C-alpha angles and dihedrals in degrees: 000000000000120000132227112199117208118188119201093022098147096066126089097268096032094053090056090052091048091050092048093051096043092051098040101039106046090158092062130069108237110211118194119200115186134160092210096227121162091301099050119093124178090205087071089068102043094110095054099033095102100035111125094233096050126092124175123203100184125179090358147069120233123217088216090064091058093050102050126120096184100071108135098183145343126224114192117196120188115167119165134165093275105033146014131211132179114184127186125198125186107215098187 
């Protein structure tokens, strides 16, 4: 199963992106990596937490994420008080 890595997926905007990908790409494993700073909130993910194609790596980095060859794409979400960026990278 190919993976889509989403960074910043526990925040307001990021959780909507996670939800969209989990529900629209059931054939891909959606991996959420978030530091859970002031903007991250686990309650934002309660409806996808137990979906079979969702994995959350919260407050941590996982060595397995650095050593994967099956990453399909990366969505980077960085929204702070002053700015907001959403970056997409196709890893195929």
